[in-house]
Structure formats: C-alpha cells, structure tokens
N, C-alpha and C positions, 0 to 999 in steps of 0.2 A: 375429555369429559364432554358429554352431549346430553341434550334433553329432547325427548319426544313428547309433544303435547297432543293428545287425542281429544278433540272436542266433540261431544255427543249432544245434539240438540234435543231438549225435551225429556231428559231422564232424571226423575226425582226419586226420593226415598219415601215410599209410601207404606201403608199398612197392607198386611196380607188380606186376601179375600178374593171373591170372584171378579171384582172390578179391576184387579191387578194382574195383567197377563204374566208378569214375572213369577207370580205365585203358582201359575199353571204349568210352568216348566219344571223339570227335575232339577235337583241341586247341581248335578253334573252338567246339564244343558245350560243353565243360567249363570254359572260362575264365569267371571267375577262381577257381572253388572247387576245381579239381583241383590240389592241392599234393602233391608226392611227395617221399619221403625222398631226401636227397642230390642234389636237383635244384633249379636256380633256376626259379622259377615264371614263367609268362607273365602279366604284370599290365599292362593298359593304363591310361591316364589317370594315370600316375605312381604307381600303387599300391605300397605297401611291405608286406613280410611280416615278421612276428615268429613264429617257431616257439615256441609257448607251452606251458609246463608245466602240465598239468592234474592231475598227481598230488599236487602241493603238499607233498611231503615226508612223506606218509602212506602206509603200506603198503596195498596192495590196489588194486582197479580204481576209477578215478574214477566217481562216480555223479552223477545229475542234481540231486537236492535240495541236496547240499552244494556241488557245482560251481556251480550257478546262484546260490545264496546268496553264494558268493564273488565271482562276477562282479558281482552287483548291489550289493555292499556294500564290497568291498575288504578284507573280513575273511577270513582263511584259515579257512573253516568246518570242513573236515576236521580241521585241527589243533585247533580249539576243541572238537570233538566227540571227537577221538581215533580217528576212523574216517570212511570215506566213507559217506554216507547216500543210498540210492536213493529213487526215486519222488518223493514230495512232502515238503516240509520238516516236521519235527516241531516241538515247542514250542521247543526250544533254538534251532533254526535260525530259526523265526519271530521269536523275541526278537531275534536278531542283525539280521534284516531290519527289524524295527520301530524299531530304534535307529540303524541305519547305512545304510539304503537310499540309493541314489544320488539318488532323488527328494527325500528328506529333506535330504541334504547340499546339493543345489543350492538347495532352498528356503531353507535356513538361510543360504546365501551370497548370497541375493537374486537368484538366477538363475531366472527364470520368464518365460513359461509353458513347461511341460514336458508331454509326452504319452506315453501308452502307446497305440500305434496299433492294437492288436488289439481286435476287436469280440467281445462276449459275447452269447450267445443269452438269450432270456427264460427258457428252461428252466434255465439256470444259477442264476438268481435264485429261480425258483419251487421248485426242489429243490436248494437249496444243498448241494454235496457236503461230506462231512466233511473231506476232504483237498483242499487247493487248491495251486496252483503258487506258486513263489517270486515270480513276477511279480505275481500277484494280491495276495499279501501286501504287496508293495512299493507297489502302487497304493493299497491300503486304508490302509496305515500313513501315507501322505502326505496322506490325505484327498482324493484325486483322484477325479474322476468316471470311471466305466467307459463306454467306448464300446459302443454297442449295434447291433443289426441295422439300425435306422433310420439310424444314422450310416454304416453300410456302404453302404446303398442310396444315400445322399446323397453318396458319394464322400469321406467323412471318416474311414474306417476300413477295415481289412483283417481277414479271418479268418485263423486260423493256417494254414489252407489257402488261400493267396491266390487260387486259381482259383475258390473258392466251390463246388467240386464236392461236398465233404462236406456243406455246408449244404443244397445242392439235394437230395442223397440223403436227408437227414433231414427233408425236407418244407418247408424255408424258401423263401419266395417271393423269390428273389434271382436275378440274372443271373450266368451264368458269366463269368469274366474271363480274358483272356490275361495272361501274365506282364508284358507291356508295359503293359496297362491297369492292372494292380495296381501297377506301379512308378509310374505317373502319380499314383495316389492317395497312395502313400507319400511321393513327392516333394512333393506339395501339403501334406500334414500337416507334413512337415519344415520347409517354408518358413514356417510359422506359429508355430513353437516354437523355443526355445533348445536343448532336448534332446528327442529322440524315440527311443523304444525300440520295436522290432518283433521278435516272437518267432515262430520257425518250428520245428516239431518233427516234421514228417513224415519227415525224414531218419532220426531215431532209430527211428521206428516200422518203416520198411522194413528198417533194419539188423537189428533184433531178429527180424523175420520171415524174414530171409535171402532176401528176394524179389528175385531178380536183375533180372527184367524190370521190376518195379515200381520198383526203385531207379534203373534207367537213366532211366525216364520222370521220376521225381521230381527227380533230379539235373540232367538236361538242362533241365527247367523252372525249377528254382531258379537255375541259372547264367544263363538268359535273364533272369530277374527281377532278379538282382543287376546284370547288365550294364545293363539298362534303367534301374534306379535311378541308377547312377553317371552315366549319360548325361543324366539329367533333373535331378539336383540341382546347385545352384550351388556348384561346388567351390572357387570363389574365396572363399566365405564359410562353407562348411560342411565339416566333417570327417566322413567316413563311416567307420565302424569295423564290421568283421564279425568275429565270434568264435564259439567253441563251448565247451561245458562238458566234453566228453570225446569220444574217438573211438568209432566204431561202424560206420557205413555204409561206411567205407573197407576193411573186412575182413569179407566175408560168409561166411568159412569157419567161423565159430562165432557164437553168438547174443549173447555177452557184450560189454560195452564193452571197448575196447582200452586199452593203456598208452601209446599213441602221443601225442605232442604234438598240439596243435590249432593251426589257423591263426588268427592275429589279423592282419587285413589292414586297412590304412588308406589312404584316398584324400583328396585335397583339402587345404584349409588346415590347417596345424599338424599334419599327419600325422607330422612328425618327432618330436613329443612321444610319440606311440604307439610309434614305432620305438625311441626311446631309453629310454622308461620301462617298457615292458611286457616282462616275462620270464615271469610266471606269471599265472594267472587273478586273483590278488589285486591285480594292478596295473591292471586295466581301469578300475575306478571312480576311483581316484586320478588316472589319466591324463586321463580325461574331465573331472573336476572341475578339474584344472589347466588344461586347454585353455580352459574356459569362464570360470573366474575370472581367469586371466592376461590374457585378452583384455579382460575387464571393467575391470581396473586400468589398461589403456592407453588407455581411452576418455576 
C-alpha cells in the first residue's frame, strides 16, 4: 500500500465566469482539476472530491506558509499562530513542522521508505536562502536526503516546474519534458516508496500575476500531468491524493488569495478514508497516516 500526495499551490473551487481560467478550458482539457462551485465534477478512474476548508476558523485570507504547514502536519497552524502566515514559515511554524511533519509521523510508525519527489538545484545549497518552504523544513526535520538535478536527469525526480522549462531558462543542462513524461517519472518514484510527496506552485504564481494566457497554458498542462499520473499509478495498491493550500488561480479578477474552499481529490485504494475523514486542511496528514498504518496492521 502506498500514498502519493500531489500538492498544488493556489488552486481553489470558484464560480464559473470570465475571471476563472478553468472555465475557459474545455471539459476534456481541464479534467480533473476544474472544480466549480455547486457543480458535480467530472472525475475519471473513480475519483472522489472533498470540498476542503482552507480558512481553518481563522479570520482573513488563507496563506501559503500556514496552510502548507497544516497540510504537512495535521496541526491547525493558523489557529496556533492566531493568524494566517504568508510566504515561508517563520520559526513558530518551523517548530510545528519539526515536531509533527508527515514524514516524521510515518517514520515513527515504521512506515518507510518515503520520498519528496522534487529536485533541488546546486544553487539552492550554494546560496542557502534565509527563508525556505514548508516542504524543505519537513524533509530536513526527518533527516531525509534531497533529490538533486542528477536525480532529475536520471528519471528519479521532478522539478517544481515538471516541464523543466524554468531549469533550462536558468542554464541547467536538462531536457524538456512533456506532462506525460513527467508523470512517468512520478509514477516510478511512487512505486518505490510507501509515501511520496510532489509539490507544484506555478499555479499560485500565475494567479498572483493575473496572467490569463499564462494560466491557461499552466492549467492545461497541469491537468494533462495529473491525468497521466493517474493512468500510470497502480490504483489497486496506491491512493493518490491531490490538494491545495488556498484558492488563487480560479479568480484572476484580483491578485490576492481567495476565501474559496480547495479541492481534495482521491483516487485508488482506500480513497474512501479521504472522502470520510477530510473536511479541512488539518485532516490531510491524519488521513494519510491512517491509510498507511491501517493497511500495515492488516498484513
């Protein structure tokens, strides 16, 4: 039994209309990430949807640092802070991640090996930024190795832009990938691990820029990628979960995050646990841990 968690930054459930680029794509182009308010989604392969609360009972717009900390730990980080925290996690959030990250919870339960499928460039290590992502803190706190560009070239990792175009633009000697080629890589990583996490945040970037044409290209490519992953993963033994930290790209009428719920979609084995357990972002990690540890006790 394995779980693949695909984290998409800035993907909410909004209304149809010219402000929503997902509504400008055809049904075939946008499946399965086009989820609209008050409509039943089109989800192939037996997918199930949970409209998930990203506000977590705290006033204000959901933000990346606190939302991602919540997803990765099961701790309601905005409630712990008393506010939503944008950008990268501060020390209070890093402490929560270091004590409660999903990687640590699974290791303590004897569920291994686990993987963060994203590749890091050498520049990250040479000029370590002061502020790092919640996923980076989670990997470090669990003592896991980072995947690097050599792993990407060898088909053992993906960049946060799975096409590799951003890497090529920055001067890295790597080949561009189609969404289907990238999906083949992620399916291979998933097959070798009990839990795999992949992070994609270009959606939040184009949402903040209010780039209509860019968002259409990004969303169509992302939908192709997700469809291809689902087609390549063994759904008889793997639960695939897609979720987000807050809304953004579904409403380009303004630059801020939205108050919309986010989609949590599950396919494959034990998807019913996601459907029954998840109501807010704080339920993602407990549901994943339950899937993997419950299966463990039945062996």
